[in-house]
C-alpha positions in Angstrom: 32.7 -94.5 -146.8 30.7 -91.7 -145.4 30.0 -89.5 -148.3 26.9 -87.0 -147.6 29.8 -84.9 -146.9 32.7 -84.3 -149.0 35.9 -82.1 -147.4 38.1 -81.6 -150.7 41.3 -79.7 -151.8 44.2 -79.9 -154.4 47.2 -80.0 -152.2 50.6 -78.5 -154.5 52.0 -82.0 -153.7 51.5 -84.7 -151.5 53.6 -83.8 -148.6 51.1 -81.0 -147.9 47.8 -82.0 -145.3 45.0 -79.2 -145.3 45.1 -78.1 -142.2 41.8 -76.1 -142.6 40.0 -79.1 -143.9 40.7 -80.7 -140.7 39.5 -77.7 -138.4 36.1 -78.2 -140.8 35.5 -82.0 -140.2 36.5 -81.1 -136.1 34.2 -79.1 -136.0 30.9 -80.9 -137.6 29.4 -82.8 -134.7 27.0 -84.4 -135.4 27.6 -84.5 -138.5 31.4 -85.8 -138.1 29.6 -89.7 -139.1 28.9 -88.4 -142.2 31.6 -86.4 -143.8 34.7 -87.5 -145.6 38.3 -85.8 -145.4 39.3 -87.0 -149.4 43.0 -84.7 -150.4 44.7 -84.9 -154.0 47.2 -82.9 -155.7 47.3 -79.9 -158.4 48.7 -82.1 -160.7 45.7 -85.0 -161.0 43.7 -84.1 -163.7 40.2 -82.6 -162.3 38.6 -85.4 -164.7 39.9 -87.7 -163.0 38.8 -86.1 -159.3 35.4 -84.9 -160.4 34.9 -88.9 -161.3 35.7 -90.1 -158.2 33.7 -88.0 -155.8 31.0 -88.2 -157.9 31.3 -92.0 -157.9 30.2 -91.3 -154.3 27.0 -89.2 -154.8 27.5 -86.9 -152.1 25.1 -84.2 -151.1 27.6 -81.5 -150.4 31.6 -81.0 -151.6 32.7 -78.3 -149.6 36.4 -77.0 -151.3 38.7 -75.2 -150.2 40.6 -72.8 -152.8 44.1 -71.6 -152.5 46.4 -68.7 -154.7 48.4 -72.1 -155.6 45.0 -74.5 -156.5 42.5 -71.4 -158.0 42.3 -72.6 -161.6 42.3 -76.8 -160.8 39.8 -75.6 -158.9 37.7 -73.7 -160.7 37.6 -76.7 -163.5 36.8 -79.2 -161.2 33.4 -77.0 -159.9 32.8 -76.4 -163.8 33.1 -80.2 -164.5 31.4 -81.3 -160.8 28.3 -78.8 -161.8 28.2 -79.5 -165.4 28.1 -83.3 -165.0 25.9 -83.4 -161.8 24.2 -79.8 -160.8 22.1 -81.6 -157.9 25.7 -81.9 -156.1 25.9 -79.1 -153.8 29.3 -77.5 -154.0 30.5 -74.9 -150.9 33.3 -73.3 -151.5 36.0 -71.9 -148.3 39.3 -70.6 -148.1 41.0 -67.0 -148.2 41.1 -66.6 -151.9 37.5 -66.7 -152.0 36.8 -64.5 -149.0 37.6 -61.1 -150.7 36.7 -59.7 -154.2 34.1 -62.9 -154.3 31.6 -61.6 -156.4 34.1 -61.1 -159.0 35.2 -64.1 -159.6 34.2 -67.0 -161.9 34.6 -70.0 -159.7 32.3 -68.0 -156.9 29.8 -67.6 -159.8 29.2 -71.2 -160.6 29.7 -72.5 -157.2 26.7 -72.7 -155.1 27.3 -71.1 -152.7 30.8 -69.4 -150.9 31.8 -69.4 -147.2 33.5 -66.8 -146.5 36.2 -66.0 -143.5 36.8 -68.5 -140.5 34.4 -70.9 -141.1 35.0 -73.5 -138.7 31.3 -73.6 -137.2 30.0 -72.0 -140.5 30.1 -74.9 -142.5 28.3 -77.6 -139.8 25.4 -74.5 -139.9 25.1 -74.6 -143.5 25.0 -78.5 -143.3 23.1 -78.7 -140.5 20.5 -76.5 -141.6 20.5 -78.2 -145.0 19.5 -81.7 -143.4 17.7 -80.7 -141.1 15.2 -78.7 -143.3 17.0 -78.3 -146.7 16.8 -75.1 -146.8 19.6 -73.1 -148.3 20.9 -70.0 -147.6 19.0 -66.8 -150.0 22.6 -65.5 -150.8 25.8 -67.1 -152.5 28.2 -65.3 -150.6 27.5 -66.3 -146.9 29.4 -64.3 -144.0 29.1 -65.5 -140.6 30.6 -63.5 -137.5 34.4 -64.6 -136.0 34.8 -68.0 -134.5 35.4 -67.9 -130.3 38.7 -69.4 -130.7 38.3 -71.1 -126.8 35.1 -73.1 -128.5 37.3 -74.5 -131.7 37.4 -78.0 -131.8 41.1 -79.1 -132.5 42.0 -80.8 -135.5 44.9 -82.7 -134.1 43.2 -85.9 -133.6 41.9 -86.0 -137.4 46.4 -86.3 -138.8 46.2 -90.1 -139.8 49.0 -92.0 -139.1 49.6 -91.8 -142.7 50.1 -88.2 -142.0 52.3 -88.5 -139.7 54.5 -90.6 -141.2 54.6 -88.8 -144.9 53.5 -85.6 -144.2 53.6 -82.2 -143.3 51.7 -81.5 -139.8 50.6 -77.7 -139.3 49.6 -76.9 -136.3 48.9 -73.1 -134.5 48.8 -72.0 -131.1 47.3 -68.3 -132.4 45.1 -66.9 -135.1 45.3 -63.0 -136.6 48.6 -60.3 -136.5 49.0 -57.2 -134.8 50.8 -55.8 -138.0 49.6 -54.1 -140.8 52.0 -55.0 -144.2 49.4 -54.0 -147.0 50.9 -57.2 -148.8 49.6 -59.2 -146.4 45.7 -60.6 -146.0 46.7 -61.0 -142.2 46.8 -57.2 -141.7 42.9 -57.3 -142.2 42.8 -58.9 -138.6 41.7 -57.0 -135.6 43.5 -58.6 -133.1 45.3 -61.9 -132.2 44.0 -64.6 -130.9 45.8 -67.4 -128.8 44.1 -71.1 -128.2 44.0 -72.6 -124.8 48.1 -72.8 -124.3 47.5 -76.2 -121.6 44.8 -78.1 -124.5 47.5 -77.3 -127.1 50.2 -79.1 -125.3 48.4 -82.0 -124.5 47.4 -82.4 -128.6 50.9 -81.7 -129.0 52.2 -84.6 -126.3 49.2 -87.1 -128.1 50.9 -86.0 -131.5 54.4 -87.0 -130.2 52.7 -90.2 -129.0 51.5 -91.1 -132.3 55.1 -91.0 -133.7 55.2 -87.0 -134.8 58.8 -85.3 -135.0 57.9 -82.2 -137.2 55.8 -79.8 -136.6 55.0 -76.3 -139.1 53.4 -73.9 -136.5 51.7 -71.1 -139.1 51.3 -68.8 -136.4 52.4 -64.9 -138.6 53.9 -63.4 -135.4 54.7 -67.0 -132.5 57.2 -64.9 -130.8 55.0 -61.7 -130.3 54.1 -63.3 -126.7 57.4 -64.2 -124.8 55.6 -66.2 -122.6 53.9 -68.7 -125.0 56.6 -68.8 -127.4 58.8 -70.0 -124.0 56.0 -72.3 -122.3 56.0 -74.2 -126.4 59.4 -74.2 -126.9 60.4 -75.6 -123.1 58.2 -78.0 -123.5 59.5 -79.4 -127.1 63.1 -78.7 -125.5 62.5 -81.5 -122.9 61.4 -84.0 -125.4 64.0 -83.1 -128.1 66.0 -87.0 -127.9 63.0 -87.7 -130.0 64.9 -86.6 -132.5 62.5 -83.3 -133.7 62.5 -80.5 -136.0 59.9 -77.6 -135.4 59.1 -74.8 -138.2 58.2 -71.5 -136.4 57.2 -67.9 -138.1 59.3 -65.4 -136.3 59.0 -61.5 -135.8 62.2 -60.0 -136.9 62.7 -57.7 -134.6 61.9 -59.2 -131.6 63.5 -61.8 -129.8 63.9 -61.3 -126.2 66.9 -62.2 -123.9 64.4 -65.4 -122.0 64.3 -66.4 -125.8 67.5 -66.1 -126.6 68.8 -68.7 -123.7 66.7 -71.3 -125.1 66.8 -71.5 -128.5 70.8 -71.8 -128.0 69.7 -75.1 -126.2 68.5 -76.9 -129.0 70.4 -79.1 -131.0 71.6 -77.4 -134.2 68.9 -78.7 -137.4 66.7 -79.1 -134.8 64.6 -75.3 -135.3 63.7 -73.2 -138.5 62.8 -70.1 -138.4 61.4 -68.5 -141.1 62.3 -64.4 -140.7 60.0 -61.8 -142.8 62.3 -59.0 -144.0 60.5 -58.4 -147.1 62.6 -54.9 -147.8 65.7 -53.2 -146.1 64.7 -50.0 -148.0 62.9 -47.4 -145.1 61.2 -45.2 -147.9 59.7 -49.0 -149.0 58.8 -50.2 -146.1 56.6 -46.8 -144.7 54.6 -46.8 -147.5 53.6 -50.7 -147.4 52.8 -50.6 -143.4 55.7 -52.7 -142.8 57.5 -51.9 -139.3 61.2 -53.1 -138.4 63.8 -52.2 -136.4 66.4 -52.8 -138.8 69.1 -52.1 -135.8 67.5 -54.8 -133.6 66.9 -57.1 -136.9 71.0 -57.2 -137.6 71.6 -57.8 -133.8 69.2 -60.9 -134.3 69.9 -62.2 -137.1 73.9 -62.4 -136.0 73.2 -63.4 -132.4 71.4 -66.7 -134.8 74.3 -67.1 -136.8 76.9 -66.9 -134.0 75.5 -68.6 -131.1 72.7 -71.1 -132.5 72.3 -73.8 -134.2 69.0 -72.9 -135.9 67.9 -72.6 -139.6 67.6 -69.6 -140.7 64.9 -68.0 -143.7 64.9 -64.8 -144.7 62.2 -63.7 -146.9 63.0 -60.5 -149.6 60.1 -59.5 -151.9 60.4 -57.9 -155.4 58.3 -55.7 -156.6 57.2 -54.0 -154.2 55.8 -50.4 -154.7 58.6 -47.5 -154.5 61.8 -50.4 -154.8 64.0 -50.5 -157.6 66.7 -53.2 -158.8 69.7 -51.5 -156.6 67.2 -51.0 -153.8 66.6 -54.1 -153.9 70.2 -55.5 -154.7 71.0 -53.1 -151.5 69.1 -54.8 -148.8 69.9 -58.0 -150.8 73.5 -57.4 -149.9 73.1 -56.5 -146.1 70.8 -59.9 -145.6 73.5 -62.1 -147.3 76.4 -60.7 -145.2 73.8 -61.5 -142.2 74.6 -65.3 -143.3 70.7 -66.5 -143.0 71.0 -70.1 -143.7 68.4 -69.3 -147.1 67.4 -65.9 -149.1 63.7 -66.3 -150.4 63.5 -64.1 -153.1 59.7 -63.8 -153.2 57.7 -62.2 -156.3 55.1 -59.8 -154.8 51.6 -61.3 -155.7 48.6 -59.3 -155.7 46.3 -61.5 -152.9 42.9 -60.9 -153.1 41.7 -58.1 -150.1 45.5 -56.8 -149.3 45.2 -53.5 -148.7 48.3 -52.9 -151.2 46.3 -52.3 -153.8 45.6 -48.7 -153.0 49.6 -48.2 -154.3 48.2 -49.3 -157.9 47.3 -46.1 -159.5 50.2 -43.9 -158.0 53.1 -46.7 -158.2 51.7 -47.9 -162.1 51.3 -51.6 -160.1 50.5 -53.8 -162.9 49.4 -57.8 -162.1 48.9 -60.8 -164.0 45.1 -61.4 -164.6 45.9 -64.8 -162.8 47.1 -67.2 -160.5 49.4 -66.5 -158.5 48.7 -63.0 -159.4 52.3 -61.9 -159.8 53.2 -59.0 -160.3 54.1 -58.0 -164.0 55.3 -54.2 -163.3 55.7 -51.3 -161.9 56.7 -47.8 -162.0 60.5 -48.6 -160.8 60.5 -51.8 -162.7 59.9 -52.6 -165.6 58.5 -56.0 -166.8 61.9 -56.9 -169.2 63.8 -56.5 -165.6 60.5 -57.8 -163.2 61.2 -61.0 -166.1 64.7 -60.8 -165.1 64.1 -61.0 -161.2 62.2 -64.5 -161.9 64.9 -66.0 -163.1 67.1 -64.6 -160.7 64.7 -66.2 -157.9 65.1 -69.8 -159.8 68.7 -69.7 -160.1 69.4 -68.1 -156.5 67.0 -71.6 -155.2 68.8 -74.2 -157.4 72.4 -73.0 -156.8 72.3 -71.3 -152.7 68.9 -72.2 -151.1 68.9 -76.0 -152.7 72.5 -76.3 -150.3 74.3 -78.6 -153.6 76.3 -75.6 -154.6 77.4 -74.4 -151.3 81.2 -73.6 -152.5 80.4 -72.7 -155.6 78.1 -70.1 -154.1 81.1 -69.0 -151.3 83.2 -68.7 -154.5 81.0 -66.6 -156.0 80.1 -64.2 -152.9 84.5 -64.4 -152.3 84.8 -63.0 -156.6 81.8 -60.2 -155.2 84.2 -59.1 -152.2 87.1 -58.7 -154.3 85.6 -57.0 -157.2 85.4 -53.0 -157.3 81.4 -53.2 -157.2 81.4 -55.1 -153.7 78.3 -56.7 -154.4 76.8 -60.5 -153.7 73.2 -59.4 -155.8 74.9 -58.6 -158.7 77.5 -60.9 -158.6 74.2 -63.5 -158.8 72.5 -61.6 -161.6 75.4 -62.1 -163.8 75.4 -65.5 -163.2 72.0 -65.9 -163.6 71.5 -63.6 -167.0 74.3 -66.6 -168.2 72.1 -69.1 -166.6 69.1 -67.5 -169.0 71.0 -67.5 -171.9 72.6 -71.3 -171.4 68.8 -72.6 -171.2 65.6 -71.8 -172.7 63.8 -71.9 -168.8 64.5 -72.6 -165.5 62.4 -75.2 -164.5 63.5 -79.0 -165.5 67.0 -78.5 -165.3 68.3 -81.7 -164.1 71.7 -81.4 -161.2 73.8 -82.9 -163.7 73.7 -80.0 -166.5 73.3 -77.1 -163.3 76.8 -78.4 -162.8 78.1 -78.5 -166.5 76.5 -74.9 -166.5 78.9 -74.0 -163.1 81.7 -75.3 -164.8 82.0 -73.3 -168.1 80.1 -70.8 -166.6 83.8 -70.6 -164.1 86.5 -71.5 -166.7 84.7 -69.8 -169.6 83.5 -66.8 -167.9 85.3 -66.2 -164.8 88.7 -67.5 -166.6 89.4 -70.2 -163.2 92.1 -72.8 -163.7 89.7 -75.9 -165.0 90.8 -78.4 -162.3 90.4 -76.0 -159.5 86.6 -75.6 -160.8 86.6 -79.2 -160.8 87.6 -80.2 -158.0 84.9 -76.9 -156.4 82.2 -78.8 -158.0 83.2 -82.2 -157.2 83.3 -80.9 -152.8 79.5 -79.8 -153.5 77.8 -82.9 -155.7 79.8 -85.2 -153.6 79.2 -83.6 -150.3 76.2 -86.0 -149.9 78.5 -89.5 -149.8 75.5 -90.8 -151.9 75.9 -89.7 -155.2 79.0 -91.1 -158.0 80.9 -88.8 -160.0 79.1 -87.6 -163.1 80.9 -87.7 -166.1 81.4 -83.6 -166.7 83.2 -83.8 -163.9 86.2 -86.9 -164.7 88.9 -86.3 -165.7 89.8 -88.6 -169.2 92.6 -90.4 -169.4 95.5 -88.9 -171.7 95.4 -90.9 -175.2 98.0 -94.2 -175.5 100.1 -91.5 -178.4 100.4 -88.6 -176.0 103.6 -87.7 -177.2 101.8 -87.1 -181.1 101.1 -83.6 -182.3 97.6 -82.7 -181.3 96.0 -83.0 -185.0 97.8 -86.9 -185.0 95.8 -87.8 -181.0 92.8 -89.9 -180.6 89.7 -88.2 -181.8 88.3 -86.7 -178.8 85.8 -84.0 -178.6 87.2 -81.0 -179.0 86.2 -79.8 -175.3 87.6 -83.2 -173.6 91.4 -82.5 -175.6 91.4 -79.1 -174.2 91.1 -80.3 -170.5 93.4 -83.0 -170.9 95.4 -83.4 -167.4 99.2 -82.3 -168.3 100.1 -86.1 -165.3 100.1 -89.3 -166.8 98.4 -90.6 -163.8 94.9 -90.0 -164.5 92.9 -88.6 -161.4 88.8 -89.0 -160.7 
C-alpha cells in the first residue's frame, strides 16, 4: 500500500463513497503513486481509526471534514496529533472552509485548505516533498480551479464501489441562486464540466457495471441543453436497468425536458425538489425565489404524467415562519402528491448568510454538529422539539413506504375533518407516538405496527378488524414477511359459551379483540 499520503474521511454509512477524496486523488499527478484513499464510517471508534492510519506511517494525512463527521473527525485529529505529532494533518471540506479560525479542529490540525482543493492539495504535498517547506499560515486558500482542467475522478471508483455503494457524479459546480441557508449561495457562478468527456466517463462506468448514479449538481435542469443531452444519453441505455437521482429547480421544467422524462420507465428517475417554504414573505427573507404556480403545475405534471419518484423538501425553523405557516405549506405540498416530503430542521452551515437574521428573528442554534436550530422568534424550543419528533415519525410512517395505507387513511380522515389539515392530523399522531415511545429512534417495525393499531382502535375508535386488515395490507405488501403476532386473530377458547369470567385466562387486550366468527382468520 502507498502510504506517504493518506486521503481519509468518515462517511455516515458504508454505502456512501467520498467523491471529494477521489477528486483529490485523481489530481495528485505524479504523487498519485504515493497516495491511498482510506474511508471509514462515523460508527467506527476513532481510536481504532488512528491505530490503523498510524500503523502505515504516513507523512501526510488529508482529512475531509463535513457536518456529519465533524465531532468524530475532531476526536480523530486530536488522537493523531497526541500520539504522532510529527504526522502532518491537513484538513479540507465545507465544514472547515468557513469560520475556520474559531474551530478547535482547525487549531489542532497542522493545516486547513479552504474551498475547492482539487489542485491546492497537490501543490501543498508537492512542495513539501520537493523542498521540505510548509506554508507559513495554518489556513491556506487558493484560487478557484479551472473546471476544464480538473481531472475527473470516475476511474477511481472501485469494483466494490460500483457493486455496493452510491456513485456520485456531477456535470457542474455552483448555483445561480442565493438561498441564504445554503453554502451554494456563496458561489459566483455555475461552471460546467466538458459534457463530451463527462458522458464518456459515464459510459466507462456503465461498461464496468454501474447502474445507479446520484448527480450532486445543485441545479441539474438549469441548462435545458445540457440536461436533455444527459437524459438522452441515459434513456438510450435505460434497458440496462438504471436509476438516476437529480436535484431539480422546482419551477423550471420546459417542454423539451417534460417530453424526455415521460419516456423513462417508472422508478428509474428520482427528482429531489427543494421547496423549503410556501410562505412568500419567509422566502423573500432568505432570498429563495420560486414561481409557486409553476411549481404546482410541475408537481401535478410529475404525478399525473410520469413515473418519476419525487422527493420534495421543506425546512422547519426558517426566520419568520411559525408552525401554522409551516402547516399550511405542508398541506399545499401534500395535495401535490410528491412521493416523499422531507421535513428538514434548519441547520446553520458555517459561512451561510442566513446568520444575518440571528438577532432580528432570535435564531438560536445548537453549538454542536449538525448545528440545528433550537428556537426562533416564531417557534419556541418546545415547539421545535415537537417538530423534530414530527419529522422523525413522518419519516418512519410516510416516507419509509411501510405504511402507505395507514398514512392514506389519516389523510382521508383529515379531509373529512373540520380543520381539513393533513399536517395537523399527522401532528396529533406524532404527539401520540411521542407519549408512547420514550425516544423516536430504534423503534422496531413490529412496534410501529402495534402503535399504529392502538392509535386507530383506541384513539380514533376504529373497528379492530378494519384496523387490523389495513395494517396487514401495509405490513404484508413486500410479500416476504410473516404476519406478526400483533396482527393475528387469536382463536376462540374452547369454553366460548361460558361467561367471560370463566373463559381461558387470556390477557385482557386479547379478550377484547376475540372475533365473533367460529373460524379464526389470520
